[in-house]
SELOGU-797703 format. One line per 8 residues: number of its first residue (from 1); their letters; for each residue y, z, x of C-alpha. Coordinates in Angstrom, 1 decimal. Each point is the difference from the previous one (the first is absolute). Last residue first. Layout:
NUM = A = Y,Z,X; ...
//
This chain:
304 = XXXXXXXX = -19.0,-13.5,-29.3; -3.8,0.9,-0.6; -1.1,3.6,-0.2; -2.1,-0.4,-3.2; 2.2,2.3,-1.9; 3.2,-1.9,1.3; -1.5,-3.3,-1.4; -0.9,1.5,-3.4
296 = XXXXXXXX = 3.7,1.4,-0.2; 1.3,-3.5,0.7; -2.3,-1.3,-2.7; 1.4,2.5,-2.6; 3.6,-0.6,1.0; -0.3,-3.7,-0.5; -1.7,0.7,-3.5; 2.7,2.2,-1.0
288 = XXXXXXXX = -0.3,3.8,0.0; 1.4,2.2,-2.9; 3.2,1.5,0.5; 0.2,3.7,0.5; 1.1,3.2,-2.2; -3.7,0.4,-1.0; 0.1,0.3,-3.7; 3.2,-2.1,-0.6
280 = XXXXXXXX = -0.7,-2.4,2.7; -3.4,-0.9,-1.2; 1.4,-0.2,-3.7; 2.6,-2.5,0.8; -1.4,-2.9,-1.9; -0.8,-3.6,0.8; -1.2,-2.5,-2.4; -2.3,-2.6,1.4
272 = XXXXXXXX = -3.5,0.7,-1.3; 0.1,-1.4,-3.5; 1.5,-3.3,0.9; -2.6,-2.1,-1.6; -0.7,-1.7,3.3; -0.7,3.5,1.5; -2.3,1.0,-2.7; -1.7,-3.5,0.3
264 = XXXXXXXX = -0.8,1.1,3.6; -1.8,3.3,-0.7; -1.4,-1.7,-3.1; -2.2,-2.1,2.2; -1.7,3.0,1.7; -0.1,2.1,-3.1; -1.7,-2.9,-1.9; -2.4,-0.5,2.7
256 = XXXXXXXX = -0.9,3.7,-0.2; -0.6,-0.1,-3.8; -2.1,-2.9,0.5; -2.5,1.4,2.2; 0.2,-1.2,3.6; -2.2,-2.8,1.4; 2.3,-0.2,3.0; -0.1,-3.9,0.0
248 = XXXXXXXX = 1.7,-0.1,-3.4; 3.2,1.2,1.6; 1.3,-3.8,0.8; -1.1,-1.0,-3.4; 2.0,2.6,-1.9; 3.1,-0.5,2.0; -0.3,-3.9,-0.4; 0.0,0.4,-3.7
240 = XXXXXXXX = 3.0,2.4,0.0; 1.7,-2.6,2.1; 0.5,0.8,3.6; 3.1,0.7,2.3; -1.0,-0.1,3.8; 2.1,2.7,1.9; -0.1,-0.2,3.8; -1.0,2.3,2.9
232 = XXXXXXXX = 0.2,-0.8,3.7; -0.7,3.3,1.9; 2.7,1.1,2.4; 0.1,3.3,-1.7; 3.8,0.5,-1.0; 0.8,-3.9,-0.6; -3.1,-0.8,-1.6; -0.1,2.9,-2.2
224 = XXXXXXXX = 3.7,-0.6,-1.0; -0.6,-3.7,-0.7; -3.1,0.8,-2.1; 1.9,2.5,-2.2; 2.8,-2.4,-0.3; -2.2,-2.6,-1.4; -1.7,2.7,-2.2; 3.2,0.9,-1.8
216 = XXXXXXXX = 2.0,2.8,1.5; 1.4,2.8,-2.2; 2.0,2.7,2.0; 0.4,3.8,-0.3; -3.6,1.1,-0.5; -1.2,1.1,-3.4; -1.1,3.4,-1.6; 0.6,0.1,-3.7
208 = XXXXXXXX = 0.3,3.8,-0.9; -1.2,1.3,-3.3; 1.1,3.5,-0.9; -1.4,2.3,-2.5; -0.1,2.9,2.3; 1.8,-0.7,3.2; 1.8,3.3,0.5; -3.1,2.1,-0.7
200 = XXXXXXXX = -1.9,-1.9,2.8; 2.2,1.3,2.8; -2.0,-0.7,3.4; -2.2,-2.4,-2.1; 3.0,-2.2,-0.7; 1.1,-0.1,3.6; -3.4,-0.7,1.2; -0.6,-2.8,-2.3
192 = XXXXXXXX = 3.4,-1.6,1.1; -1.1,0.2,3.7; -3.6,-1.4,-1.0; 1.7,-3.1,-1.7; 2.0,-0.6,2.9; -3.0,0.0,2.3; -1.9,-2.1,-2.3; 2.7,-2.7,0.6
184 = XXXXXXXX = 1.9,-1.6,-2.8; -0.1,-3.6,-1.3; 3.1,-1.3,-2.0; -1.9,-3.3,-0.7; 1.5,-3.5,-0.5; -1.4,-3.1,-1.8; 0.8,-3.4,1.6; -3.4,-1.4,-1.3
176 = XXXXXXXX = -2.4,3.0,0.2; -3.2,-2.1,-1.0; -1.9,1.2,3.2; -0.9,-0.9,3.6; 1.4,1.9,3.0; -1.1,-2.1,3.0; -0.7,1.3,3.6; -3.4,-1.6,0.4
168 = XXXXXXXX = -1.7,3.3,-0.2; 1.5,0.5,-3.3; 3.7,1.2,-0.7; 0.3,2.8,-2.7; -0.2,2.8,2.6; 3.6,-0.4,1.1; 0.9,1.0,-3.6; -2.3,3.2,-0.1
160 = XXXXXXXX = 2.2,2.2,1.8; 2.8,-0.7,-2.4; -2.2,1.5,-2.6; 0.6,-1.6,-3.4; 2.4,2.3,-2.2; -0.6,3.5,-0.5; 0.6,1.8,-3.3; -0.2,3.8,0.7
152 = XXXXXXXX = -0.7,1.5,-3.3; 0.9,3.6,-0.5; -1.9,1.9,-2.6; -0.3,3.2,-2.2; -3.1,0.5,-1.9; -0.5,-0.8,-3.6; -3.0,-2.3,0.7; 1.8,-3.0,-2.2
144 = XXXXXXXX = 2.5,-0.5,2.9; -2.9,-0.1,2.6; -1.8,-2.5,-2.2; 3.0,-2.2,-0.2; 0.7,0.0,3.7; -3.8,-0.9,0.5; 0.3,-3.0,-2.4; 3.3,-1.1,1.7
136 = XXXXXXXX = -1.9,0.1,3.4; -2.8,-2.0,-1.3; 2.4,-2.5,-1.3; 1.6,-0.3,3.4; -3.3,-1.3,1.2; 0.5,-3.3,-1.8; 3.0,-0.9,1.9; 1.7,-1.8,-2.9
128 = XXXXXXXX = 0.6,3.2,-1.7; -0.7,0.0,-3.6; -0.9,3.7,-0.7; 2.6,1.0,2.4; 0.4,1.2,3.5; 3.2,-1.4,1.5; -0.4,1.7,3.5; -3.5,1.6,0.1
120 = XXXXXXXX = -1.4,3.6,-0.4; -0.4,2.5,2.6; -0.3,3.2,-2.4; 1.6,3.4,0.3; -1.9,2.4,-2.4; 1.3,3.0,-1.3; -1.4,3.1,-1.6; -3.6,0.0,1.0
112 = XXXXXXXX = -2.1,2.3,-2.1; -3.5,-1.2,0.8; -0.4,-1.7,-3.4; 3.1,-2.0,0.6; -1.0,-0.9,3.5; -3.5,-1.1,-1.2; 1.6,-2.1,-2.8; 2.2,-1.8,2.8
104 = XXXXXXXX = -3.2,-0.5,2.0; -1.9,-1.6,-2.7; 2.9,-2.2,-1.0; 0.5,-1.2,3.6; -3.7,-1.0,0.1; 0.2,-1.8,-3.4; 3.2,-1.9,1.3; -2.0,-1.0,3.3
96 = XXXXXXXX = -2.9,-1.5,-1.9; 0.2,-3.6,1.4; 0.8,1.4,3.5; 3.2,0.4,2.3; -0.1,3.2,1.9; 1.3,3.1,-2.0; 3.5,0.7,-0.4; 1.4,2.9,2.1
88 = XXXXXXXX = 0.3,3.1,-1.9; 2.3,2.7,1.2; -0.9,3.1,-1.8; 2.2,3.0,-0.9; -1.2,3.2,-1.5; -3.5,0.5,1.5; -2.2,2.9,-0.7; -2.8,-2.0,-1.4
80 = XXXXXXXX = 0.1,-3.8,1.4; -3.2,-0.3,2.0; -2.0,1.5,-3.1; 1.6,-2.5,-2.3; -0.6,-2.9,2.5; -3.6,1.1,0.3; -0.6,0.1,-3.8; 1.7,-3.4,-0.5
72 = XXXXXXXX = -1.6,-2.1,2.5; 1.8,-3.2,-0.2; 2.8,1.1,2.1; -2.4,1.1,2.8; -0.2,3.5,1.3; -0.4,1.7,3.5; 2.4,3.0,0.9; 1.7,0.7,3.1
64 = XXXXXXXX = 2.3,2.9,0.4; 3.0,-0.5,2.5; 0.6,2.8,2.4; 0.7,-2.2,3.0; -0.3,-3.6,-0.8; -2.6,-2.2,1.5; -0.1,-2.8,-2.4; -2.9,-0.3,-2.3
56 = XXXXXXXX = -2.6,-3.0,0.4; -2.9,2.2,0.4; 0.7,1.9,-3.3; -0.9,-3.0,-1.9; 1.3,-1.2,-3.5; 3.2,2.0,0.8; 2.1,2.8,-1.3; 2.3,1.6,2.4
48 = XXXXXXXX = 1.3,3.4,-1.0; 3.1,1.0,1.8; 1.8,3.2,0.4; 3.5,-0.8,1.1; 0.9,0.6,3.6; 2.9,-2.5,0.1; -1.9,-2.1,2.7; -2.8,-0.3,-2.3
40 = XXXXXXXX = 2.1,-1.8,-2.8; 0.7,-2.7,2.6; -3.6,-0.3,1.1; -1.2,0.0,-3.8; 2.4,-2.7,-0.7; -0.9,-2.1,2.9; -3.5,0.3,-0.8; 0.4,-1.0,-3.5
32 = XXXXXXXX = 1.8,-3.3,0.9; -2.2,-1.0,2.9; -3.3,1.0,-1.3; -2.3,3.0,0.4; 2.5,2.0,-2.0; -0.7,-1.8,-3.1; 0.4,3.0,-2.2; 2.3,2.8,0.4
24 = XXXXXXXX = 0.1,3.3,-1.7; 2.6,2.6,0.5; -1.7,3.5,0.3; 1.7,2.8,-1.9; 2.4,2.2,1.7; -0.7,3.6,-0.4; 2.3,1.5,-2.6; 3.8,1.1,-0.7
16 = XXXXXXXX = 1.0,-2.7,2.8; -1.2,-2.9,-1.8; 3.3,-1.7,-1.2; 1.6,1.1,3.2; -2.6,-2.0,2.0; 0.2,-3.2,-1.9; 4.0,0.1,-0.2; 0.3,0.7,3.6
8 = XXXXXXXX = -1.4,-3.5,0.8; 3.2,-1.5,-1.3; 2.0,-0.2,-3.1; 1.6,-2.7,-2.3; -1.5,-3.0,-1.1; 2.2,-3.3,0.0; 0.2,-1.8,-3.2; -2.3,-3.0,-0.4
//
């Protein structure tokens, strides 16, 4: 990916001849969307936060709050009128998530949105081993077909999530083998999104692949979590049959179990191990490692 040029001034200068259109953000009640909204608010840009429930909106001075759900085409179109650039955080996992995404993208096009910045998935493809990566590919294609400008932020698995893979017994179980993952923190992703949204015109048509700077396997993840937190954690490799059997107790729908298991088989297949420099190119800083992330969590909680 070629490094984009320009900074926050590009957004402002491109709009000086007319009042600034609001920049729409979805998912601002969550970690990623909330971090992006707070970061942009610090630049005093006009923001429109689109949420399912206004009660969950972050308290940001001057931000406009609008309620709409992705699947509600009419409400979404109304919420997006007057918006030129949209930051679209992918919807929560569901059996019909692609349909939700398509409805929202269609609403954006009908409302006159010019540019969508979408949080996709690293290696999104119609045949991704990680089953939910196929949802992201389908969404990307629909955005392309819409005629709007786009920027895709293809995030690898969240580094923040890796320590949470361990169960109450301290065991990470899954058919990952010795597979490796270049996981990336949500804060690093947010920093990239902010840079893109401050100067969206410079990133039109770009696809950024956002990864960390190391590729641990799950044995190494377990060892790092144990060393940094003091909680004993180990990795237990499963067969695919064992993985499905061990998750049967949750009585989850088949699509959900497929996603859980394919998280690990994607590691084993080598789909998640490639490292890119896109985080550094966009932000000027190196993405955090697992050790650094766990150290930062310790500092935040006032320990050490």
